Biopython code that builds the backbone (N, CA, C, O; Angstrom):
import numpy as np
from Bio.PDB.StructureBuilder import StructureBuilder

atoms = [
    (1, "MET", "N", (118.596, 35.819, 3.312)),
    (1, "MET", "CA", (118.840, 34.803, 4.326)),
    (1, "MET", "C", (118.054, 35.141, 5.587)),
    (1, "MET", "O", (117.640, 36.282, 5.790)),
    (2, "CYS", "N", (117.868, 34.180, 6.386)),
    (2, "CYS", "CA", (117.143, 34.317, 7.639)),
    (2, "CYS", "C", (117.895, 35.239, 8.603)),
    (2, "CYS", "O", (119.104, 35.097, 8.787)),
    (3, "ASN", "N", (117.178, 36.181, 9.214)),
    (3, "ASN", "CA", (117.788, 37.098, 10.177)),
    (3, "ASN", "C", (118.512, 36.342, 11.277)),
    (3, "ASN", "O", (119.609, 36.728, 11.682)),
    (4, "GLN", "N", (117.910, 35.281, 11.757)),
    (4, "GLN", "CA", (118.501, 34.510, 12.846)),
    (4, "GLN", "C", (119.793, 33.829, 12.401)),
    (4, "GLN", "O", (120.795, 33.872, 13.116)),
    (5, "THR", "N", (119.777, 33.210, 11.242)),
    (5, "THR", "CA", (120.958, 32.512, 10.745)),
    (5, "THR", "C", (122.114, 33.480, 10.526)),
    (5, "THR", "O", (123.241, 33.206, 10.938)),
    (6, "VAL", "N", (121.842, 34.601, 9.886)),
    (6, "VAL", "CA", (122.890, 35.585, 9.622)),
    (6, "VAL", "C", (123.467, 36.114, 10.935)),
    (6, "VAL", "O", (124.677, 36.308, 11.046)),
    (7, "SER", "N", (122.621, 36.345, 11.912)),
    (7, "SER", "CA", (123.086, 36.849, 13.212)),
    (7, "SER", "C", (123.974, 35.830, 13.914)),
    (7, "SER", "O", (124.987, 36.200, 14.508)),
    (8, "LEU", "N", (123.610, 34.562, 13.855)),
    (8, "LEU", "CA", (124.422, 33.525, 14.479)),
    (8, "LEU", "C", (125.765, 33.356, 13.776)),
    (8, "LEU", "O", (126.790, 33.166, 14.431)),
    (9, "VAL", "N", (125.764, 33.424, 12.441)),
    (9, "VAL", "CA", (127.016, 33.340, 11.689)),
    (9, "VAL", "C", (127.907, 34.535, 12.027)),
    (9, "VAL", "O", (129.113, 34.376, 12.211)),
    (10, "ALA", "N", (127.323, 35.723, 12.108)),
    (10, "ALA", "CA", (128.092, 36.918, 12.450)),
    (10, "ALA", "C", (128.748, 36.767, 13.815)),
    (10, "ALA", "O", (129.907, 37.140, 13.991)),
    (11, "ALA", "N", (128.023, 36.229, 14.770)),
    (11, "ALA", "CA", (128.592, 36.041, 16.115)),
    (11, "ALA", "C", (129.787, 35.087, 16.079)),
    (11, "ALA", "O", (130.785, 35.323, 16.760)),
    (12, "GLU", "N", (129.695, 34.023, 15.298)),
    (12, "GLU", "CA", (130.809, 33.082, 15.181)),
    (12, "GLU", "C", (132.015, 33.733, 14.506)),
    (12, "GLU", "O", (133.151, 33.529, 14.934)),
    (13, "LEU", "N", (131.773, 34.512, 13.458)),
    (13, "LEU", "CA", (132.873, 35.216, 12.795)),
    (13, "LEU", "C", (133.554, 36.188, 13.753)),
    (13, "LEU", "O", (134.780, 36.301, 13.759)),
    (14, "GLU", "N", (132.766, 36.883, 14.556)),
    (14, "GLU", "CA", (133.334, 37.815, 15.536)),
    (14, "GLU", "C", (134.212, 37.079, 16.543)),
    (14, "GLU", "O", (135.273, 37.574, 16.922)),
    (15, "ARG", "N", (133.773, 35.897, 16.978)),
    (15, "ARG", "CA", (134.579, 35.113, 17.921)),
    (15, "ARG", "C", (135.910, 34.698, 17.299)),
    (15, "ARG", "O", (136.891, 34.471, 18.007)),
    (16, "ALA", "N", (135.934, 34.601, 15.967)),
    (16, "ALA", "CA", (137.172, 34.266, 15.252)),
    (16, "ALA", "C", (138.007, 35.505, 14.946)),
    (16, "ALA", "O", (139.055, 35.409, 14.307)),
    (17, "GLY", "N", (137.540, 36.673, 15.403)),
    (17, "GLY", "CA", (138.297, 37.903, 15.215)),
    (17, "GLY", "C", (137.979, 38.669, 13.942)),
    (17, "GLY", "O", (138.714, 39.587, 13.578)),
    (18, "ILE", "N", (136.902, 38.312, 13.261)),
    (18, "ILE", "CA", (136.517, 38.986, 12.024)),
    (18, "ILE", "C", (135.331, 39.904, 12.322)),
    (18, "ILE", "O", (134.250, 39.420, 12.659)),
    (19, "PRO", "N", (135.517, 41.218, 12.203)),
    (19, "PRO", "CA", (134.406, 42.143, 12.470)),
    (19, "PRO", "C", (133.275, 41.963, 11.457)),
    (19, "PRO", "O", (133.519, 41.728, 10.273)),
    (20, "THR", "N", (132.047, 42.076, 11.934)),
    (20, "THR", "CA", (130.887, 41.913, 11.068)),
    (20, "THR", "C", (129.867, 43.008, 11.319)),
    (20, "THR", "O", (129.833, 43.618, 12.387)),
    (21, "VAL", "N", (129.042, 43.241, 10.318)),
    (21, "VAL", "CA", (127.840, 44.067, 10.465)),
    (21, "VAL", "C", (126.732, 43.340, 9.721)),
    (21, "VAL", "O", (126.980, 42.685, 8.709)),
    (22, "THR", "N", (125.526, 43.457, 10.217)),
    (22, "THR", "CA", (124.387, 42.844, 9.549)),
    (22, "THR", "C", (123.272, 43.865, 9.448)),
    (22, "THR", "O", (123.243, 44.866, 10.164)),
    (23, "GLN", "N", (122.358, 43.582, 8.538)),
    (23, "GLN", "CA", (121.122, 44.347, 8.456)),
    (23, "GLN", "C", (120.003, 43.387, 8.808)),
    (23, "GLN", "O", (119.991, 42.240, 8.361)),
    (24, "VAL", "N", (119.072, 43.856, 9.604)),
    (24, "VAL", "CA", (117.970, 42.995, 10.017)),
    (24, "VAL", "C", (116.644, 43.657, 9.689)),
    (24, "VAL", "O", (116.492, 44.873, 9.805)),
    (25, "PHE", "N", (115.692, 42.838, 9.280)),
    (25, "PHE", "CA", (114.338, 43.301, 9.000)),
    (25, "PHE", "C", (113.426, 43.097, 10.203)),
    (25, "PHE", "O", (112.454, 43.829, 10.387)),
    (26, "LEU", "N", (113.746, 42.099, 11.017)),
    (26, "LEU", "CA", (112.908, 41.729, 12.146)),
    (26, "LEU", "C", (113.626, 42.078, 13.452)),
    (26, "LEU", "O", (114.472, 41.327, 13.938)),
    (27, "ARG", "N", (113.269, 43.221, 13.997)),
    (27, "ARG", "CA", (113.940, 43.703, 15.203)),
    (27, "ARG", "C", (113.819, 42.716, 16.363)),
    (27, "ARG", "O", (114.775, 42.512, 17.111)),
    (28, "GLU", "N", (112.634, 42.100, 16.513)),
    (28, "GLU", "CA", (112.425, 41.184, 17.634)),
    (28, "GLU", "C", (113.346, 39.969, 17.561)),
    (28, "GLU", "O", (113.754, 39.443, 18.596)),
    (29, "ILE", "N", (113.676, 39.521, 16.358)),
    (29, "ILE", "CA", (114.622, 38.405, 16.207)),
    (29, "ILE", "C", (116.020, 38.869, 16.588)),
    (29, "ILE", "O", (116.732, 38.164, 17.303)),
    (30, "ALA", "N", (116.420, 40.042, 16.122)),
    (30, "ALA", "CA", (117.748, 40.570, 16.454)),
    (30, "ALA", "C", (117.904, 40.761, 17.961)),
    (30, "ALA", "O", (118.975, 40.510, 18.513)),
    (31, "GLU", "N", (116.851, 41.199, 18.619)),
    (31, "GLU", "CA", (116.922, 41.395, 20.065)),
    (31, "GLU", "C", (117.089, 40.070, 20.802)),
    (31, "GLU", "O", (117.691, 40.032, 21.874)),
    (32, "LYS", "N", (116.569, 39.000, 20.246)),
    (32, "LYS", "CA", (116.704, 37.680, 20.873)),
    (32, "LYS", "C", (118.049, 37.028, 20.557)),
    (32, "LYS", "O", (118.690, 36.454, 21.437)),
    (33, "VAL", "N", (118.469, 37.119, 19.295)),
    (33, "VAL", "CA", (119.691, 36.438, 18.864)),
    (33, "VAL", "C", (120.938, 37.265, 19.169)),
    (33, "VAL", "O", (122.015, 36.708, 19.379)),
    (34, "ARG", "N", (120.799, 38.585, 19.194)),
    (34, "ARG", "CA", (121.865, 39.509, 19.571)),
    (34, "ARG", "C", (123.120, 39.431, 18.691)),
    (34, "ARG", "O", (124.185, 39.033, 19.164)),
    (35, "PRO", "N", (122.995, 39.810, 17.408)),
    (35, "PRO", "CA", (124.194, 39.849, 16.568)),
    (35, "PRO", "C", (125.153, 40.915, 17.094)),
    (35, "PRO", "O", (124.724, 41.856, 17.761)),
    (36, "PRO", "N", (126.446, 40.776, 16.801)),
    (36, "PRO", "CA", (127.432, 41.727, 17.324)),
    (36, "PRO", "C", (127.136, 43.187, 16.957)),
    (36, "PRO", "O", (127.184, 44.066, 17.818)),
    (37, "ARG", "N", (126.835, 43.441, 15.697)),
    (37, "ARG", "CA", (126.500, 44.784, 15.219)),
    (37, "ARG", "C", (125.425, 44.644, 14.159)),
    (37, "ARG", "O", (125.609, 43.929, 13.175)),
    (38, "ALA", "N", (124.304, 45.321, 14.353)),
    (38, "ALA", "CA", (123.216, 45.197, 13.383)),
    (38, "ALA", "C", (122.497, 46.524, 13.210)),
    (38, "ALA", "O", (122.350, 47.307, 14.149)),
    (39, "LEU", "N", (122.053, 46.752, 11.981)),
    (39, "LEU", "CA", (121.231, 47.909, 11.664)),
    (39, "LEU", "C", (119.848, 47.394, 11.308)),
    (39, "LEU", "O", (119.692, 46.598, 10.382)),
    (40, "TRP", "N", (118.845, 47.851, 12.047)),
    (40, "TRP", "CA", (117.463, 47.490, 11.733)),
    (40, "TRP", "C", (116.985, 48.433, 10.644)),
    (40, "TRP", "O", (117.030, 49.654, 10.793)),
    (41, "VAL", "N", (116.522, 47.840, 9.536)),
    (41, "VAL", "CA", (116.002, 48.629, 8.417)),
    (41, "VAL", "C", (114.501, 48.393, 8.292)),
    (41, "VAL", "O", (114.047, 47.252, 8.379)),
    (42, "PRO", "N", (113.724, 49.456, 8.091)),
    (42, "PRO", "CA", (112.258, 49.354, 8.076)),
    (42, "PRO", "C", (111.668, 49.060, 6.694)),
    (42, "PRO", "O", (110.576, 49.523, 6.362)),
    (43, "PHE", "N", (112.398, 48.294, 5.905)),
    (43, "PHE", "CA", (111.978, 48.052, 4.540)),
    (43, "PHE", "C", (111.337, 46.674, 4.395)),
    (43, "PHE", "O", (111.473, 45.818, 5.269)),
    (44, "ASP", "N", (110.639, 46.473, 3.280)),
    (44, "ASP", "CA", (110.054, 45.165, 2.983)),
    (44, "ASP", "C", (111.156, 44.138, 2.780)),
    (44, "ASP", "O", (112.259, 44.470, 2.346)),
    (45, "HIS", "N", (110.847, 42.891, 3.099)),
    (45, "HIS", "CA", (111.800, 41.807, 2.861)),
    (45, "HIS", "C", (112.185, 41.792, 1.391)),
    (45, "HIS", "O", (111.344, 41.971, 0.510)),
    (46, "GLY", "N", (113.457, 41.579, 1.147)),
    (46, "GLY", "CA", (113.954, 41.570, -0.219)),
    (46, "GLY", "C", (114.495, 42.914, -0.677)),
    (46, "GLY", "O", (115.066, 43.020, -1.762)),
    (47, "TYR", "N", (114.318, 43.942, 0.147)),
    (47, "TYR", "CA", (114.796, 45.290, -0.200)),
    (47, "TYR", "C", (115.658, 45.849, 0.926)),
    (47, "TYR", "O", (115.268, 46.823, 1.570)),
    (48, "PRO", "N", (116.828, 45.248, 1.179)),
    (48, "PRO", "CA", (117.640, 45.674, 2.320)),
    (48, "PRO", "C", (118.180, 47.097, 2.204)),
    (48, "PRO", "O", (118.600, 47.682, 3.203)),
    (49, "LEU", "N", (118.173, 47.657, 0.995)),
    (49, "LEU", "CA", (118.667, 49.017, 0.816)),
    (49, "LEU", "C", (117.547, 50.008, 0.555)),
    (49, "LEU", "O", (117.805, 51.155, 0.191)),
    (50, "GLY", "N", (116.321, 49.581, 0.736)),
    (50, "GLY", "CA", (115.198, 50.484, 0.524)),
    (50, "GLY", "C", (114.654, 50.395, -0.881)),
    (50, "GLY", "O", (114.887, 49.426, -1.604)),
    (51, "GLU", "N", (113.917, 51.439, -1.254)),
    (51, "GLU", "CA", (113.218, 51.393, -2.527)),
    (51, "GLU", "C", (114.178, 51.396, -3.716)),
    (51, "GLU", "O", (115.176, 52.116, -3.710)),
    (52, "PRO", "N", (113.875, 50.592, -4.730)),
    (52, "PRO", "CA", (114.698, 50.556, -5.945)),
    (52, "PRO", "C", (114.718, 51.930, -6.621)),
    (52, "PRO", "O", (113.736, 52.671, -6.588)),
    (53, "GLY", "N", (115.851, 52.247, -7.227)),
    (53, "GLY", "CA", (115.960, 53.488, -7.971)),
    (53, "GLY", "C", (116.194, 54.720, -7.110)),
    (53, "GLY", "O", (116.060, 55.845, -7.592)),
    (54, "ASN", "N", (116.538, 54.525, -5.856)),
    (54, "ASN", "CA", (116.783, 55.653, -4.956)),
    (54, "ASN", "C", (118.220, 55.550, -4.424)),
    (54, "ASN", "O", (118.427, 55.122, -3.289)),
    (55, "PRO", "N", (119.210, 55.940, -5.237)),
    (55, "PRO", "CA", (120.603, 55.782, -4.818)),
    (55, "PRO", "C", (120.974, 56.596, -3.586)),
    (55, "PRO", "O", (121.870, 56.199, -2.841)),
    (56, "THR", "N", (120.313, 57.718, -3.353)),
    (56, "THR", "CA", (120.605, 58.514, -2.163)),
    (56, "THR", "C", (120.238, 57.734, -0.911)),
    (56, "THR", "O", (121.029, 57.658, 0.030)),
    (57, "LEU", "N", (119.061, 57.164, -0.893)),
    (57, "LEU", "CA", (118.618, 56.352, 0.238)),
    (57, "LEU", "C", (119.513, 55.131, 0.403)),
    (57, "LEU", "O", (119.920, 54.806, 1.518)),
    (58, "GLN", "N", (119.819, 54.462, -0.684)),
    (58, "GLN", "CA", (120.620, 53.247, -0.626)),
    (58, "GLN", "C", (122.031, 53.523, -0.104)),
    (58, "GLN", "O", (122.577, 52.737, 0.670)),
    (59, "THR", "N", (122.611, 54.633, -0.527)),
    (59, "THR", "CA", (123.931, 55.018, -0.028)),
    (59, "THR", "C", (123.874, 55.321, 1.467)),
    (59, "THR", "O", (124.784, 54.970, 2.219)),
    (60, "ASP", "N", (122.809, 55.966, 1.881)),
    (60, "ASP", "CA", (122.604, 56.278, 3.294)),
    (60, "ASP", "C", (122.534, 54.994, 4.126)),
    (60, "ASP", "O", (123.133, 54.912, 5.198)),
    (61, "VAL", "N", (121.814, 54.011, 3.638)),
    (61, "VAL", "CA", (121.706, 52.726, 4.345)),
    (61, "VAL", "C", (123.083, 52.081, 4.475)),
    (61, "VAL", "O", (123.453, 51.615, 5.553)),
    (62, "LEU", "N", (123.837, 52.054, 3.384)),
    (62, "LEU", "CA", (125.171, 51.444, 3.421)),
    (62, "LEU", "C", (126.109, 52.188, 4.366)),
    (62, "LEU", "O", (126.871, 51.561, 5.103)),
    (63, "ARG", "N", (126.061, 53.505, 4.351)),
    (63, "ARG", "CA", (126.930, 54.287, 5.247)),
    (63, "ARG", "C", (126.623, 53.978, 6.712)),
    (63, "ARG", "O", (127.532, 53.783, 7.519)),
    (64, "GLN", "N", (125.342, 53.936, 7.041)),
    (64, "GLN", "CA", (124.967, 53.654, 8.428)),
    (64, "GLN", "C", (125.315, 52.218, 8.826)),
    (64, "GLN", "O", (125.683, 51.954, 9.971)),
    (65, "THR", "N", (125.196, 51.302, 7.877)),
    (65, "THR", "CA", (125.552, 49.911, 8.163)),
    (65, "THR", "C", (127.042, 49.804, 8.459)),
    (65, "THR", "O", (127.431, 49.247, 9.486)),
    (66, "PHE", "N", (127.876, 50.330, 7.574)),
    (66, "PHE", "CA", (129.321, 50.217, 7.759)),
    (66, "PHE", "C", (129.836, 51.059, 8.926)),
    (66, "PHE", "O", (130.881, 50.745, 9.495)),
    (67, "ALA", "N", (129.122, 52.117, 9.287)),
    (67, "ALA", "CA", (129.521, 52.931, 10.438)),
    (67, "ALA", "C", (129.481, 52.123, 11.730)),
    (67, "ALA", "O", (130.161, 52.465, 12.697)),
    (68, "LEU", "N", (128.698, 51.070, 11.749)),
    (68, "LEU", "CA", (128.634, 50.224, 12.944)),
    (68, "LEU", "C", (129.960, 49.539, 13.233)),
    (68, "LEU", "O", (130.200, 49.114, 14.363)),
    (69, "LEU", "N", (130.822, 49.426, 12.234)),
    (69, "LEU", "CA", (132.148, 48.835, 12.468)),
    (69, "LEU", "C", (132.980, 49.690, 13.420)),
    (69, "LEU", "O", (133.923, 49.193, 14.035)),
    (70, "ASP", "N", (132.637, 50.969, 13.544)),
    (70, "ASP", "CA", (133.356, 51.857, 14.459)),
    (70, "ASP", "C", (132.905, 51.699, 15.909)),
    (70, "ASP", "O", (133.535, 52.242, 16.817)),
    (71, "GLU", "N", (131.815, 50.958, 16.131)),
    (71, "GLU", "CA", (131.308, 50.757, 17.489)),
    (71, "GLU", "C", (132.239, 49.822, 18.257)),
    (71, "GLU", "O", (132.672, 48.789, 17.746)),
    (72, "ASP", "N", (132.533, 50.207, 19.484)),
    (72, "ASP", "CA", (133.369, 49.356, 20.324)),
    (72, "ASP", "C", (132.631, 48.082, 20.696)),
    (72, "ASP", "O", (131.416, 48.090, 20.894)),
    (73, "GLY", "N", (133.369, 47.000, 20.787)),
    (73, "GLY", "CA", (132.789, 45.720, 21.167)),
    (73, "GLY", "C", (132.689, 45.604, 22.665)),
    (73, "GLY", "O", (133.036, 46.549, 23.373)),
    (74, "PRO", "N", (132.241, 44.513, 23.161)),
    (74, "PRO", "CA", (131.945, 43.325, 22.369)),
    (74, "PRO", "C", (130.545, 43.311, 21.788)),
    (74, "PRO", "O", (130.219, 42.388, 21.041)),
    (75, "GLY", "N", (129.720, 44.264, 22.084)),
    (75, "GLY", "CA", (128.363, 44.280, 21.539)),
    (75, "GLY", "C", (127.417, 43.523, 22.454)),
    (75, "GLY", "O", (127.829, 43.141, 23.550)),
    (76, "PRO", "N", (126.221, 43.295, 22.078)),
    (76, "PRO", "CA", (125.673, 43.610, 20.769)),
    (76, "PRO", "C", (125.292, 45.082, 20.632)),
    (76, "PRO", "O", (124.962, 45.755, 21.609)),
    (77, "VAL", "N", (125.346, 45.553, 19.409)),
    (77, "VAL", "CA", (124.921, 46.898, 19.063)),
    (77, "VAL", "C", (123.780, 46.764, 18.057)),
    (77, "VAL", "O", (123.953, 46.182, 16.987)),
    (78, "LEU", "N", (122.635, 47.295, 18.401)),
    (78, "LEU", "CA", (121.488, 47.284, 17.491)),
    (78, "LEU", "C", (121.021, 48.719, 17.329)),
    (78, "LEU", "O", (120.530, 49.339, 18.272)),
    (79, "LYS", "N", (121.181, 49.234, 16.121)),
    (79, "LYS", "CA", (120.759, 50.600, 15.836)),
    (79, "LYS", "C", (119.622, 50.584, 14.826)),
    (79, "LYS", "O", (119.473, 49.651, 14.037)),
    (80, "GLU", "N", (118.831, 51.637, 14.876)),
    (80, "GLU", "CA", (117.715, 51.787, 13.948)),
    (80, "GLU", "C", (118.132, 52.708, 12.820)),
    (80, "GLU", "O", (118.761, 53.739, 13.059)),
    (81, "PHE", "N", (117.788, 52.346, 11.591)),
    (81, "PHE", "CA", (118.101, 53.185, 10.447)),
    (81, "PHE", "C", (117.400, 54.532, 10.584)),
    (81, "PHE", "O", (116.216, 54.602, 10.914)),
    (82, "GLU", "N", (118.149, 55.595, 10.326)),
    (82, "GLU", "CA", (117.606, 56.953, 10.352)),
    (82, "GLU", "C", (117.897, 57.603, 9.013)),
    (82, "GLU", "O", (119.049, 57.906, 8.702)),
    (83, "ALA", "N", (116.863, 57.816, 8.222)),
    (83, "ALA", "CA", (117.037, 58.415, 6.901)),
    (83, "ALA", "C", (117.425, 59.874, 7.034)),
    (83, "ALA", "O", (116.752, 60.651, 7.711)),
    (84, "GLU", "N", (118.518, 60.236, 6.380)),
    (84, "GLU", "CA", (118.983, 61.622, 6.441)),
    (84, "GLU", "C", (118.156, 62.539, 5.564)),
    (84, "GLU", "O", (118.102, 63.746, 5.803)),
    (85, "ASP", "N", (117.509, 61.983, 4.548)),
    (85, "ASP", "CA", (116.730, 62.830, 3.647)),
    (85, "ASP", "C", (115.252, 62.896, 4.044)),
    (85, "ASP", "O", (114.421, 63.398, 3.286)),
    (86, "GLY", "N", (114.936, 62.391, 5.223)),
    (86, "GLY", "CA", (113.560, 62.456, 5.701)),
    (86, "GLY", "C", (112.647, 61.429, 5.073)),
    (86, "GLY", "O", (111.427, 61.512, 5.214)),
    (87, "TRP", "N", (113.233, 60.444, 4.368)),
    (87, "TRP", "CA", (112.411, 59.453, 3.682)),
    (87, "TRP", "C", (111.561, 58.660, 4.645)),
    (87, "TRP", "O", (110.399, 58.370, 4.360)),
    (88, "TRP", "N", (112.126, 58.308, 5.781)),
    (88, "TRP", "CA", (111.408, 57.420, 6.695)),
    (88, "TRP", "C", (110.803, 58.186, 7.843)),
    (88, "TRP", "O", (110.161, 57.592, 8.711)),
]
sb = StructureBuilder()
sb.init_structure("model")
sb.init_model(0)
sb.init_chain("A")
sb.init_seg("    ")
for serial, (resi, resn, name, xyz) in enumerate(atoms, 1):
    if name == "N":
        sb.init_residue(resn, " ", resi, " ")
    sb.init_atom(name, np.array(xyz, "f"), 0.0, 1.0, " ", f" {name:<3s}", serial, name[0])
structure = sb.get_structure()
């Protein structure tokens, strides 16, 4: 889905009291639209968890994404993915 659309939907869900996290490929769009909580991932479009067949990397991406739920609101919070295994 479009980074902008997902960010706008997330903001509406947050206003309804539902916590959200998103992953974004285009940092400049996230900075303009300002989703409540987002993790910028440096991967190609279509690969939100990184390279196929790399469960360690993919688990790392998911952990960092869900960790954003611990961030205090109201946001926006935009963090950059940091590979723990030195992949990136």
